[in-house]
N, C-alpha and C positions, 0 to 999 in steps of 0.2 A: 321758297327758302324753307333745307334744313334745319333741322336742332339746331343740329351743331352751330352749324352757322347765325341763329337767332338768338344761340346762347353765349357765340365768340364773338358778337357785331360782325361776321364778314356783310361781303357787299354783294353788289350783281355779281354779272357774269364779268365786268370789267373793273371788277374790284382786285388789291389785292390781296393775295391769302398771307394770314400769320405764319412767322417763323415758326420752327421746331421751338425754340427758348423764349418764345412767345409764350406759343400756347403750353408749353409745360406750367408756368409763371403762372398764368392763371391754372390754372387746374392746382398748382398749391396756394394757390389762395381761397379756393373754392373749398379746397380740404379745411382749409383755418379755418373759414366761415362754419361751413358744416361742424367741426369739432366743438367751437364755442357752443354752438345748438344745441349737440351732445351733451353737453357740459347742463345748461339750462337745463334743458328736458328732463336730468334727472334732476337734479335740485324740489322741478314742481312733482315729482315727483316722489320723493320723497317727503317733502310740504303735505302733499294732500292722502298718502301714507296715514301720517301724526292727523290729521283732520278726522280721518276714516275711524280711526284710533278713540279720538278722543269723542268724538262724539254717537260714537256706537251705542251705548246702549242708552246715550240721554238724547238724543234728536236722530233717529235713526234717517230721517231725510237727508239731512245736510251729511252725513257717514254715506249714503248712497250715491247721493252729486260729484260727492270728491272721490268715491270710488270709481267712478265715471270719466273723472278728469284724471286719475291715473291713466285709465283702459285706451280713453285719446293721446294720453303723452304715452306713453308705452307705443301704439302706435306708431307713432313719427322716429320716434325712438329706435324704434327698428328698421323703419325705411331709409332713416339716415343711415342706419347703419348697411342697409344694402348697395344706397348709393356712394358710399365713402370703396366702399369694393371695389363697383367700377369707377369711378374716377381713378384707384390708385392705379389700377389697372393699365386705364389707359396712358395714367401719365407714365406707367412704367416702357411701356408698349413707345411714347412716343423718342424716353430718351435714348434707347436700344436704338431706333430707329435714327435719333442727330446722331449718336457715337460711331452707328455706321457710316453714314454719309460722311464727318467725317474722316473716319478710317481713307473710304473710299479716294475720298477731295485729297486726301495727306498721301497718300500710294500713286493720286496720280499724278504729284507735284514732283514724286521722286519719281516716276519715271521719267516726266517731261526734262527735269535733270540730265536723268544719262545720259537720257537720246542726244543729250548737245552736247555733254560732255564726251560724248565716241563720235561724234558729230563731223570733227577734223579729224578722226582718228582713221589711217588704211590699214587693210590688216595686214599687207604685204608690208607695208611699211612695218609695219609690230613683228613681223617677219625676219625682217630683214635684222633689225635690231635685236633684235633675242639674239640674230646669229652674230652678226659684232661681236654682240657682250662675252659669250661662247669662245670665241677666238679668242680674242682679251685676257678671258682669265687663262684659257690654256697658257696662248702666251708668256704672263704674267708666271706661272705655276715651272714652264722653262726655264724661267731666268732667275725666281728660286731655286730651284734643282741644280741649277747650276753652276749658283752661287755659293753655293753649302760643299758643294763636294771639297774637297782637299787638294791646293797645290801644290806640287812639287819644285818649283824653279832652279829645272835645271837638274832634280831629281830623278830621275828614269832608270829603271834600270829593267833588267830582264829578272823574273817570276823564278824562273825555271832556275836556272844560276842559283841566286839566295836560297833554293828547295833544293839542290844539290849540295852546296855548302852549308848547309843545315843538318844534313841527312851526316856529311862528314866528321859531324864536328856531336851527332850524336850518337854514331860511332865509337873512334877515339873516347867519349865518357863512358862505353858500356863496356870496350878491349878494356879498358885502367881498370875499372871492374871487378873484371873475370881475373888479373892477374894479381890484385889484391887478397881476390879467394883465396887462389893457387895458393900464392903464396902464405897463409896460413898453417895449409893440409904438410910440410914438411918442421912445423915446429916437434921437436919430439917429445913425446909422452912419456913420463913416470911408467918402471918399472912398476910391473906386480908383486910383490912379497912373496919370497919361494918359502920360508918358515911355513909354520902354521901357526894359529889362535890359541894358546894356549885356553884349555879344553876346563871346563865347568866344571869346578869338585859337586860331585853326585852329594845326593846328601843324605845321611844316617836315617836309617829304617825306621828308628826309636823317631824320630824329625818327623818322619815323612806320614806314620801314625799321627801323630798327632797334632798333625794340620789338617786328616782329615777326623777329628773327633769335632776341631772347632766346626770347622765347615759344617758339622752335623748338628754342631749344635746351634749353630747361627740360622741353620735352618730348619730345625723347632724352633726355637724362639719366631722366629715369621712367619711359622702354623699358624 
């Protein structure tokens, strides 16, 4: 029997293997037990250290014995640390394996369900159904287009005849506008006056000189 078989109580060849959930739970219980053992050893190490300090000068023999026990406890503590690391690694591996198993199981279940759903389906029937749906959609579109077209109910007219009549009306309106413009050209304009405008009286020489002096003074002040 293997070491793990002894630890987890495995039977012989005919024995039933533990489930991943059971193995994970046992590993967690073991981790909890070893953690409590760690806490106990840490307290013992602190106690032996206090004993060694207390008897360091008074009773060296007792102090040395306390230090020896402290060393043994520290060695056990280191071993438990290593064991916990191994158990934690094994537990995580089992949890991952269990997760993968559940995922594969669910994927297989979904694949069977999909196969059962497609079992009664015929691809030719699916194609025929889709073709029928397409034809019905096209028919519905044609019906909608026919309904949306305006109906005259006896008011059918020749488009060419209507366009010719419209052009005649436009030409009549254009001729009317041209006649109105031509009538305005015959309106008589006022005659140009024949007499010349009165001439502007010329300034006297003295007034011009006076104006020039004012301009010169203004320019000088501006400078």
